[in-house]
C-alpha positions as CSV (number, residue, x, y, z in Angstrom):
1,M,137.6,254.6,184.0
2,E,139.7,253.5,181.0
3,V,141.4,250.1,180.8
4,D,144.7,249.5,179.0
5,E,144.2,246.4,176.9
6,S,147.7,245.0,177.8
7,S,147.1,245.6,181.5
8,T,144.1,245.5,183.9
9,D,145.3,248.6,185.6
10,P,143.1,251.7,185.1
11,I,144.7,254.7,183.2
12,C,145.0,258.1,184.7
13,P,143.1,260.5,182.4
14,L,145.6,263.3,183.1
15,C,148.9,261.6,182.3
16,S,147.6,258.6,180.3
17,K,149.8,256.2,182.3
18,P,148.5,253.1,184.2
19,I,147.6,253.4,187.8
20,P,149.1,250.2,189.4
21,S,147.1,248.3,192.0
22,G,147.9,249.6,195.5
23,S,148.7,253.1,194.4
24,V,147.4,256.1,196.3
25,V,144.7,257.6,194.1
26,V,142.0,260.2,193.9
27,F,138.6,259.0,193.0
28,E,136.5,261.9,191.6
29,R,133.4,262.0,189.5
30,G,133.7,258.3,188.8
31,R,137.3,258.5,187.6
32,L,140.7,257.5,189.2
33,F,143.7,259.9,189.1
34,H,147.2,259.7,190.3
35,V,147.4,261.9,193.4
36,R,150.4,263.7,191.9
37,C,148.6,264.3,188.6
38,R,145.5,265.6,190.3
39,S,147.5,267.8,192.6
40,R,149.4,269.3,189.7
41,E,146.2,270.0,187.8
42,L,144.7,271.7,190.9
43,E,147.8,273.8,191.4
44,L,147.8,274.8,187.7
45,T,144.1,275.7,187.9
46,A,144.8,277.8,191.0
47,M,147.7,279.6,189.4
48,Q,145.6,280.4,186.3
49,N,142.8,281.7,188.5
50,L,145.3,283.9,190.4
51,E,146.8,285.2,187.2
52,R,143.3,285.9,185.9
53,A,142.3,287.6,189.1
54,E,145.4,289.8,189.1
55,R,144.8,290.7,185.4
56,L,141.2,291.7,186.2
57,R,142.3,293.6,189.3
58,S,144.9,295.5,187.2
59,E,142.3,296.2,184.5
60,A,139.8,297.4,187.2
61,A,142.5,299.7,188.7
62,V,143.1,301.2,185.3
63,T,139.4,301.7,184.8
64,V,139.0,303.4,188.2
65,D,142.1,305.6,187.5
66,D,140.5,306.6,184.2
67,V,137.2,307.5,185.9
68,V,138.9,309.4,188.7
69,G,141.0,311.2,186.1
70,R,138.0,312.1,184.0
71,R,136.0,313.2,187.0
72,A,138.9,315.3,188.3
73,S,139.3,316.9,184.9
74,H,135.6,317.8,184.7
75,A,134.9,318.7,188.2
76,P,137.7,320.4,190.2
77,R,137.8,318.9,193.7
78,G,139.6,320.0,196.7
79,V,139.7,319.9,200.5
80,G,138.1,323.0,202.0
81,T,135.8,324.0,204.8
82,C,132.1,323.5,204.8
83,P,130.5,326.9,204.8
84,L,127.7,325.7,207.1
85,C,129.4,323.6,209.9
86,G,133.0,324.9,209.4
87,N,134.5,321.4,209.4
88,V,136.8,319.9,206.8
89,A,135.0,318.9,203.6
90,T,135.6,317.9,200.0
91,I,134.4,320.7,197.7
92,T,133.6,319.8,194.1
93,D,132.8,322.6,191.7
94,W,130.8,321.4,188.7
95,R,131.3,324.6,186.7
96,P,131.7,325.2,183.8
97,T,131.4,321.8,182.2
98,H,128.4,320.5,184.1
99,L,126.1,322.6,186.2
100,D,126.4,325.8,188.2
101,W,126.5,323.9,191.5
102,V,129.1,323.0,194.1
103,V,129.0,319.8,196.1
104,V,130.1,319.7,199.7
105,E,130.9,316.2,201.0
106,G,132.5,314.5,203.9
107,C,131.5,316.9,206.6
108,P,129.1,316.4,209.6
109,C,126.3,318.1,207.6
110,G,125.9,314.9,205.5
111,D,126.7,316.1,202.0
112,Y,124.7,318.7,200.1
113,F,124.6,320.7,196.9
114,V,124.6,324.5,196.8
115,S,124.4,327.0,193.9
116,A,127.9,328.2,193.0
117,A,126.9,331.8,193.4
118,L,125.4,331.2,196.8
119,F,128.5,329.2,197.8
120,E,130.8,332.0,196.9
121,H,128.8,335.1,197.9
122,R,126.0,334.3,200.4
123,L,127.2,331.4,202.6
124,P,130.4,333.1,203.7
125,R,128.4,336.0,205.1
126,L,125.9,334.0,207.1
127,S,125.5,334.4,210.9
128,E,126.3,331.6,213.2
129,A,122.6,331.0,213.8
130,E,121.8,330.9,210.1
131,R,124.6,328.4,209.5
132,H,123.4,326.2,212.3
133,T,119.8,326.3,211.0
134,L,120.8,325.4,207.4
135,A,123.2,322.6,208.6
136,S,120.4,321.1,210.8
137,R,118.1,321.2,207.7
138,V,120.7,319.5,205.6
139,R,121.2,316.7,208.2
140,W,117.4,316.3,208.5
141,F,117.1,315.8,204.7
142,R,120.1,313.4,204.6
143,A,118.8,311.4,207.6
144,K,115.6,310.7,205.7
145,G,117.6,309.6,202.6
146,A,116.9,312.6,200.5
147,E,119.3,314.8,198.6
148,A,119.9,318.3,200.1
149,W,120.0,321.3,197.8
150,C,120.7,324.8,199.2
151,T,119.0,327.4,197.1
152,T,116.5,330.3,197.2
153,P,112.8,330.0,196.3
154,D,113.2,332.0,193.1
155,G,116.8,331.1,192.3
156,S,118.1,334.6,193.0
157,M,121.0,335.7,195.2
158,D,118.7,337.7,197.4
159,G,115.9,335.4,198.4
160,P,115.8,333.5,201.7
161,L,118.0,330.5,201.8
162,D,116.3,327.1,201.9
163,I,117.2,323.4,201.8
164,R,115.2,321.3,199.3
165,E,115.1,317.7,198.1
166,R,115.5,318.7,194.5
167,R,117.6,321.0,192.5
168,G,116.0,324.2,191.0
169,A,114.2,327.2,192.0
């Protein structure tokens, strides 16, 4: 608390004016403030925090838009039908820039990866029983927290279809 030499009244550290005896004050961290001065300072700080938060939110939105735009340009996505359960799903084709795999997400199967060739040629021709078996295996892998990759043991188009925890033949 500072004291003006010509007065015994303490000085508000925010406005540098005396605080007359009997004034309503804020006592904080060992210092006295005019209520009005401290209120203005808190309002200013709050506005600056809001402006900063808005700027950060705006920057984050731009960053998210960039990532989504890059992702969309590298991996074509679209709404389609899951070839196993037949429900609506998001289909993401990683060819040709990434890998020769398709990702099926958002269906009751629980999300899985499938070789692009199998996705296009084998899965559409499966019987209802084969689809049900594979969908059950995908759900089992996903329930235990593992990835689900639909492939054949030797990576060919003709081998038996299987669901595995890892990519590859």
